[in-house]
N, C-alpha and C positions, 0 to 999 in steps of 0.2 A: 526744665531737663527732669526728669525722674532719676532716684535717687534713689539706689540697691543696696538694699540694708545687713541684708547677708546673706551667704552663701552656703549652703548644705548639698557636700558631692561626694556619693559614692558609690560603688560598683559593687555590681553582682555576676559574676560570670557562671552560665547556665554550661554542666558537664556535657552534654548529648547533645547540642546543638550550636551553630555557629553564631548567635545573635547575641550581642553582648548587651547590658540593660545597664543604665548608671538612672539617677535622681539629682535633679537640683531641686532649690527652692531660694525663686526670688521675691520681692516686696516694691510695690510699685504705690505710691494713692492712688486715688479715683482722679477724677475730670482733669487725667491729664493730655496735652495733646495728643491727636491723633500722630505716628510716624516719632514719638518718643518711643527712647531704646531703655529697653528694661535692662539688659544685661547681654554679655557676651558670651552664648552658649557654647563657639566652637571653643573659644580659649579655657573656659570652665570643664570641658569634655575633654582635654587634648586635642581636637582634630584639626586636622590639616586644613587651613581658611582655603588654600588652590583648590585642595578637592572635592569640596563642599557642592561645587553644578555638577562634575561627573559623578556624585552618587547621591545625587538629586535629594539631600535635607530637603524636610517637610515637616509641618503638623497635620498628623493624620488626626486630631481629636472630631468629637463632633461640633457642637454649636459654641462651647465656649471657645475651642479654637478658633473662632471666628476673629473674638479680639486681639490678639495675637499672628507676628508673622515673625517669618526667619529669615533675612535678609542673606542669600547665596552666595554673596560677593567677599561680607566679610563676618559673617557669623553671628551678626546680633539680635538678637530678638527685639522688638519693636512692637508698639501699639500700634493694632491696625483698627480699630474701632472706638470709637467715645467709650469710656469705662464708666458706668453706672450702682457703683456699690450698692445701693440702698435698691436697685432693679434686680441686680445678682442675686445678693445673701439678706434682703429685706433687713429684720434687725439683728441677725446674728454676733454672735461675737464677733466671731473669726471671720472672715469673708476668703476661700481658698480656691482656686482654681487650678482643677489637673490638667497638663496639656501631654500628650505624647508625643514625640522627635521621633524620626525613621531616617536613619538616612543606610544606604544600600551599597553593595559591593566592600564588601561582604555588608549585609544584616544587620543593622545597631538600632534599636530599640532604647530610646531615651524616654525619661520618664520627670518635665519641669512641672512644678509646681510656683505659681503667683500666687503671692498673697495682697488681695488688695487691703490698702489703709482709710481707713475713714478719714474724709477732710471735711472739715466743716462747709459743708455747703447747700445745706439748708437754714431755714430761720422760724425759730420755734411757732406755732400756730396754736389759735381758740379753737373748739367748735364753734363756736358763736361767738359776734362781736361785742355783746352788750348781756348782761344778768341781772336783774330785777331779783331781788330777796326782799322779802315781807318778813318784817320782826315787831313783835309786837309790843308794846311800849312795856310788860311786865316783865319784860323777856330780863332773867337775873344775869348779872357779869358774871361770864366765862362762858355761857352759850355758843358751842362752836357751830359755824354753817358750812357748809362744804362746795368751795368753789370749783369750777370749770377746769379740770386736767391739762395742759398743756403738751403739744404733741410736737419731737422734735423727728422725723424721719432717720437722723443721725445715731451713733452710737459714741459709747466710750463719754469721754469725757467732752462730746459735740454734741451730747444729746441736753436737756434742759436740769439743769444742775440748782439752779435759786428759783425763788419768787420774792420779790419785795411787793408794798403795799404805801402808795400813798401816803405822808402826814397827814392825822385826824386825831380827834381828841375821846372818840368812843370806839375804837377795834385797833385791834392790830395781828397778825399772819401769823399763821400756826401752819408747819407742817409735818407728815406724816407719812411714811413708807411704806407701802403696799408694794412687797414685791420689788422693785426694779423701778415699778415707779415711784413719784415722790407724787401725794396729794394737798393741795393747798386747802385749808380754814385759815373761815374769818371766825375770831373771838373778840366775844364783845366784852369790852375793859370797863366801861361806866355803861348806867343803865340809861335806858332814853329815855327821853319827853317827848310826846307826839305834841305837845302844846306848843313845845320852844323852837322845837324844827322836824318836819313831815316828813322830807327827804336826804339823805345823804348819798355823797357822790364819792367817790373809791375809783384807782386805779393799779388793777393788779399788773403787775411786772413777770413775765416771765422768760431767764436770761438763761444759756446755754454756756457750757465753759471751753467754748474757742477761742482761737485767739486771730483777731478783733471774736470778741464776744458777739450773738446776735440776738437779739430777743424780742416781745410781744406784749402789748397791752390787751387785758378787759377791762372794758369800762363798768364796773358796779353801781347799782342804784340799790340803796336801801328805804327800803319804804316801812314806816312804823305806823305799826293796827294796834288796835287795840286790842284787848286782852283776851287768848285762847291759850294757858301755859301748861298747856300738858300736848307734846312730841307723839309720836308713835314711837312705838319699841320692837325692833328684830329680836327674836328669839336669838339669834346667831350674826356675829359682827359679819364672819366670813363662812359661806356656805361652800361644802366640797361635794362633789358628785361623777360618777363615772361614767360613762355612755359607749354605749357600743358603735363604731363605727358601720356605716349604712344603716344606720336605725332606721325604724321607719316612720313617714310622716306622720304630723300630729301627736308620734310618742310622747310621753308624760315624763318631761328632766326633772323636776322637782317643784316642791311647792316651799316658797318664800314664805312667814306671815311672821305681821307686827300685829303689834296691840298699842289701844291709846286709852289712858282712865280717863279722857274727858267724858260729858254722857251728852247725847244726841249726835248731832252732825260735828260736832267738835271730835267728837268720837270715831266716828265712821272714815276707817283707812283704804288708801284707792294706793296703786303699785304703777309705776311707770319704771321705766329702762333708765340709764344716768343721763344725761345731757350729751355726753362724750364719748357715746357707746359707738365704736364702728359701726357703717352701712351697713356692710358687709354681716355682720353679728346681725344686725334684723334683718336677715334674709334667711337666715337659718334657725333662729330660736323666735318664740312669740309669747308675752305675759297676758298674761288675763291681769286687765288692772281692779276687777271684783276680789279675785280669790289666791291673787301670787302664785296663779301654777306657769309653769314654765314648760313648755310643748317644743318637740321640733317642726322644724314648717319648711325645710330645704335638705338639699342632700349634705350628709354627714362625711365628712372624706381626712382620714387619717393622713394623706401624704399632703393636703393640704395647711393644716393646722391639727398640731395635737393635745392643743387647750386653747378655752377660749377663758376669756375672764369678762365677768359681766358686772356690771352697776345696779342694781336694784333700789330704785328712793319707795321710803310710803309716805305719804301727806293725810295729814287728815280731812276733814271736811269745812274747819270753822275758819272764823273770818279775824283776824289771818289765820290760813292753813297752814299748819304745823310739820315739818318734812322731820325724817331721818335716812340712811342710809344704811344700804350693806354691800359685798362682794360676795358672787357665786363666780367661782371654778367650775368649769368645764371641763374635764378628764376624758378624750378621745381613746378609746381602748381600740388598739387596730382590728383587721380583722385579713384575711388573707385574700383578697380579692382583687388582687396584681399581678398578672404572669410575669417572668423571666423575660427577658429584650435580651437579643442577642446581635453585637456587630462583626463582622468581618471584615476584616483588611485582607483580603487576599493582595499578597506578591506577584506570584503569576497563575495563567490560567494555565499554563502546561508545567509536566514534573520530565523531565529526561530520565528514562527507563535505566540510565546509571547513575542514579541518583543515592548518594550513601544515606545509608540510616540516620538519622536526625536530621537533615538538610528539613529547613525552615519552609513551610508552604505557605502558611497563612498565620494573621493574631487575629485572638477572636479574645472578645469583653462581654460582659454577661451582669446584668445585674437586676435587680427588682425594688420597685419602689416601696414595698412591706419594707419593715423593722421587724428585727429580733429573726426567730428562727424564720419567720414568714419570709424574710429578705434572705434567709441564706439559702445560696444556690450552691448543685452539684452539677455538673455537664461530664457527658459521656458519651462516646462515637458507636457507630454503627461497627459489629460484629465484624468479626472475618473480613475486613480490611486492613490494609500493610501501611495504618498512621496510628497514631494516636496523640494524645492531646499531654501536654507539658506545661502544670503548673509555672506560675510566673510568681518572684517573689512578694509582688502585690495581688493581694486578692481578689478573686473573680475576675484574673488577668490569663491566660491562655495562650499557647504556640502550638498549632499544628503543623507535627512533624511526621517521617517516615518510619518506621519500625524495623523494617525488614525490607529488600532488596525488591525492585521495580521490576516487572516481564511483558513490557506491552505486546510482545506475539503470542501471552498466556491472557491476558486483561489487558486492553487499548484505552479502558475512562473507568470510573470509582463517582460513583456515587453515593456522597459520603454526607449523612445527616448529624446532624449535630444537637444534642435534647441537653437542653439548661432545667432541671427542675429544682423549687423550690422546695425546705424543709417544714411548711405550713400543713395545714391539717384541714380539709383535705390539701395532697397539693397540689400545686399548679404548675405545666411545661410550658415550653416553646421548642418549637423544633426547625430550624434551619437546616435548609441544603446548599450544598456545595460541588458542583463538577469539577473532577480533578480528572485531567486529560495527558494520558502518557505521551511522551514524545519518542521518536526512532532515534537508537543509535545502531551504528552495525555493528550487532555481536552474531550475527548465524554467517557463517559462510555456506556458498552456494552448495547442493545436496542435490547427490545423482539415484535414482531409482533402486539403479543394482550395480554392484560392486564385487567382479568384474564384467565386462561385457562382452557378449563373442556376435563377430560377424562371420558369417561363412559367403563368399564372394566365390563365384563363378568365376573360371581363369577365363583369359581373353576380353575382361571388361575395356568396352569404349573408354580409350584418354582423355581425363577433362567432364566425366561424368560421376553423378551423384555415384555412393558405393554404402553410407552411411549416415547416418542423423542421432547425436546424441542432444541430451537436455538435462539440465540440472535447472531446480527449481529455489532461492532463497525466500526466508519467511520474514525479512526483514520489506521498509517502504522506498517508494522513490526512486532517489538513486540507489539508494542502498540497495535494490535488488533488482537492478541492472545489470544484466550476467552477460560479460564477453566469455568463446571460448579461443584457444590456443592448442597447437600442435605443441608438444616438448620435441625439438628435433634433438636428434643424437648428433654423434661424431659424424662429421661427412664419409662419404664410402659409399659401394652399390649397397654392400652386406645394411647402412643405416633405410629400412622402407619410410619411415618416418617423412625419408625429405621429399620422396613422391607424393605424398598426402596434402592435399590443401585445406583447410577452415573458415568455413562464414562465422566470424567473428561474433556476429549479432544473434544468429539461428541455431548453431551449431551444426549445419549438413560437412558433412565431409566427401571429398571428390578426389578421384584418385588422376594422376597428374601424367602414368603409364600403365599399360596394359601387365596385371601379372600375369605369371606363364607356372602351370601347377607344377611341370617337368624343373621347372627351377627352385622356385620356393613355397613350401607349401602349408608352412605359418609362419608369423609372426605378430608380433604384439607394440602398440605403443600405446602413448599417454596423449589424455586430455585433459586442458586446465580450465576449468570454468572459477573467473574474478569478479566478484560480484564492484559499482563502482564509489563504493563509500571511501570513506577517508580515515583512517588506512581503510586500504582493500582486503578482503579476505576470498584465500582463493581451496580449492579443493580439487582431488585429483580422480579418473578412475581409468583402468586399464581395460585397452581394447585388446583381444586374442582376435586374432585373424587366422579363419583356417580358407585356404584354395582350394573350392572344390572342382574336379578333373572336368575336363570336356574331349569329346571323342574327336581333337585336331590333329593328331599324328595317326597317320596310316600302318599296318603294318611290313617289316622289313624282310627278306627270306637271307636267313644265315647259311642256309644248305639249301639246294646248290647253289655256288653261284663259280662261275668261269672265269678263265683269267684275265677277261677283261670288265669283269668285274657286272654281268648279266646275270638272271638268276636260268642259269641254264647248266643241265648236269647229265652223263654218259654214264649208263649203271648195262655190267654187262651179267647175263644170265646165264647160266646151264643149261640147257635144252631139257636136263632129265632134272629137273628141281620137281618138286612133289606140292601137290596144294598149300598155301599157308604161306612159302617162302619169302622171307623178308628180301625186298628187291632193293629199298634205300628210305629214309626217312625225312622229308621235309621236316624244316628248323625251322622258325619264325620267330619275329619279338616284334610285341606291341609298345612304346615309352606310356603309355594311356594304362591306367589301371580300373578293375573293374570292371563289368561288361564289357566298356572301351580297351579294355586289354587282352579280352579272351576272344582269341582268337576259333577259327573253325577252317578245317579242310575240305576243300570237295574238291571233286575230279570235270572240269570242263569240256574239257577232250580229252578220247579215249583212241585210238585205232579198233581196242577193241571189248565192249565192256565185262564180257564172259570172263577173259583171260585175267585183267589186274581189281584190286583192289584198295580201296584207300580210307583210314582210320577216320572218323572225325574229329577225332579230340588231339589224338597225335602226330601225325601228319606220317603215320605210315604206311608204303609202300608192300598189301603183300601179292600172290600170286592165288585166284581162285581157283586153278585147276590145272594139273599138268600140260608144259610144252604137247603137242603132235606134229606132224610133220608135216601137217599144210598151213601150219602156224605161221606170219613171215618172222624174217629173220629180222625184223627192227620196228620197237613200236614208239609212239610219243603220246607221250601225258603230261596234259595241262592242268599245273592244281592252282587254282584260286585258295588263297587264304585270306577271310574278312576277321573282322572285329563285331561282336554286338554290341557296338553303339546305336542309339538312335538313326544317326543316317551313317549308313556301316560303311567303312574303306578299307580296299581291298589291295591286295598284290599279287603275281602270276607267278609262278616257275615251272620252268620246262625241263620234262625227264625224258634223256634219248634210252629206252630197253633196246638195248642188243641181243639177239639169241644165239649162245654160240655152243659149238661140241663140246663134249666135257674134257675130253684130253684136252686140247687147245688154249682151253681157258681155265686151266687146274693150275698149275703154277704161279701164275699170276693170283690168282682170284683164293687161293687158298692161303697166300702171303696176306693178300687183301682183309681175306675173312676172318682168316684170324688175328690179327691187328684189329680188325674192326667187331669181331666179337670179344675180345679182350676189353677193350675201348668201351661196348656194350655193357659189357659185366660192371665194368667199375662204374659206369655212370649208374648203371639202373641200383647199384647197392648204394652208393652216395644218393640218390635222388631217393630210393625208402627209404633212409636213416633221417634225410633231411626231412622227409616229409610227413614221419612218423614226429618228426619233435616240434615242427609247425601245426600240427593237428593237436597233440598235446599242449600247447604254450597257447594257440588261440582259445582253443575249449578251456584253459584254466584261466584264460583272460574274460571269459564269457561268463564264467561261473563269478569270477570274481566283482565285475563288475553291474550284477542283479544281484551277490550279496549285499555288494555295498548300496544299491538302491532304495534294496530291502531296508536295514538298517537306518538310511535316512529315512525315510519316510513310509510310515505302513498304512496310511490312507490311499497308498496306490497300488493299483497292481499293475503287472505286467502279460500282457499276452497277444499271439498269434494270431492275426488275422490272417485267416483260413485262403488256400486256393488249391482248386482241383487238381492243376498241372505239378504242385508240389510232391518230391517224393521222398524229400526230408535229409537230402544228401546237404552239407553245411560246407561253401567251399569260401566267402567273404561275406564282410557286411559294410554299409555304406549307411552311416547318418545323417539326417537331416532334419528337417523342421519345417513343418506346413502349423500358422494359426499361433494357438498357446500349446502345442502336441511337440514332440521329441521322437522320431521316429528313426529304427535300425534295420534296414536293409539286408535281408540272409538270403544269398544267393545261393539255390541248386543247383544240381549238375541235371543241369535238363537233358532231357532225350531227344534222339536226332532228329532234325527238321523241327523242333518248337521254336518260341518266338517271344520276345518280351515285351509284352504290349502294356505301352505307356500309360501311369495312371493304376497299374493295378495294382492291386496288395497283397502281391503273393510271397509270404514270407516275410511280412514286416511286421516286427516288433515294436510295439507302443510301450515305449518311457517313458518314465513320470517326467512330468515339468519340473526339473530343475538344471543349475549351469553345471555342466562339465567339468573339471579340472583341465587344466592345460594337458598335464602330464596322463590324464584321462583318453584324451581327443589323439595326444601323439602318438601312445602306444595302441590305439588299432589302425592308427596311418601306418605306423611302422609292419603291424602283423599282415594288414592288409596288402602295403609293398612286398615284400618276403614273399609271401604265396602265391602273387601271382607272375613272379619275376620266376620263379620255380616252376610253374604250371607251363612259364612262354618256352622253357628252357629243355 
């Protein structure tokens, strides 16, 4: 089982996001069993164990994260794969592995650092099994001979700590420290005598400091040779040089130089790398055995190793040869040759458009293998996007968050580019693209293109038929944009016209359940509600102003003459001695329609003597055309036809019997009757003149006001009359109607006797600008129109 050595916990709250960060540190020995527990992260972070599965607790780090996993059932961090410290950290003193732990709902990111503690799992080893040392018999006591260095992949106390030499009479062991290495030397204690013993066998034992300790042996054979009493000497014991990363192959690193005071072959020096040199170093550097020149042989990469330590031996050609050694330290200078790397952990592919500023979208980490300024990385985002990068407390860690409100209807998705640039010279950059889509929420109510709406409906429409269609659009998507319609019903009763309307909830088509009568109702309004299918649903209203247009569906009604049985018949007595132009009587009629449909014309259908009586076409007055003669008949029958001016004219007839009497016989009765009649006619004429004058003034004022309002609201339109040859310029009424995208006002003239109105004619048509009248303007027009024609009919 693993032992948790220590626990470090601290929390940092980010002010502008909902991301909670914490860092924990654990330690565990290497080579522990797979499944061994490291620590309980749920307990140490204060997380609810029962919610770990629903919150999707997981390790999201890179390759190192595969070594460890979190058990979502109990929050225990355990070993997922076998841990080899030497493979992870080589010979570094501290071996730390950083993990990134993510918990959702709400989002929390915690950083876990696991320290891998070295265990004594490697045995020291020598690069060679046996070493042969040739020593001249004349070698003085105190001479030192470097032995092979033992290597142990473990670090610290588990590395090689000491050497031991087997018991003998001539040699002892001396240890020298070079950096972190312990170099064994064989020191001659007592002068050798080849004649007594040619070879000496020794055992060098390397022992590490583990518990229990591990060891390795090197068999040493010392051959005693004849005299070559001077060994080569290097100019320095340690050579140090700085080499640029990525140096060209065959570039000279440095020259080592050794001299030998002997002459001849005993003084000729040759160079070679030490026997314990790493094979990888031999792939990177070459040594000229004659000159001691060291050159670059392979690719020099600072990120692989930043320093190389080489042992170089110099030996003469004497018999036996004498050797000496030195150390060459090559320091690699970093070059900006690595681009930054960007790792993105996206938490969601879509972002709701109602997300608050500071909502976390993705976690971003950047890294650069270079060192110093070459490895310092700066991050930035694409400009003009509603997102920003929030730095974490840990270097090179960022959170991508929203910085302002989103609107899907304006921009539905963003291509965000993250640029990471190091501070090297020249700087290197990396680019990463992130596609962020904005999801729809129901934040737009349906909209009508115009408000209010106007409907001009001809009376006597068929019940159940379509009369109008409304349409509203919603800028949202899918269910949030599906619009349904309904009519707002008022209080039940005959005055609530909306109760007689039905609307198709899907397409907004409005149908009338009854036929409307202009003479009963001329205008009304109702409201249509458009609602979307979002949750919660949004809606908007529009007012529809309905104007009923008149049809010629009422025949003229005879008001005078009317007999006692209700028929349109009357008897008038006329003295025989009246002059031409004498008013016999006046036929009065009424039509419930308006406009041309209510404009009545009178004509004689039948008359006994056409030369005797005449009928005014517009007033219905019957007057004598000449004086009566003795030969004229005493009784005359006149059949008067009264008809309106509708497209299909409706008519009524009245019969007037004119009796010619002697003046004396009719004087008394006719005098009283004519006196009362004259008084009545005088009063009616007086009031009619006043009413006509008032109505004319009001009508002209209303026309002027309407035209002024049109001109003040829009200067880009002009009003004009479409000319007609039969128009004599006398205004008597107006009718407004719409055709296509234009609105017209029909101004009716007083036509000459016998003229007709041609359907489709543009006579006296005033073209108005394309705008919507207010309800008050239209009601004013209808009021003046009704009042005017009521007076004309009477």
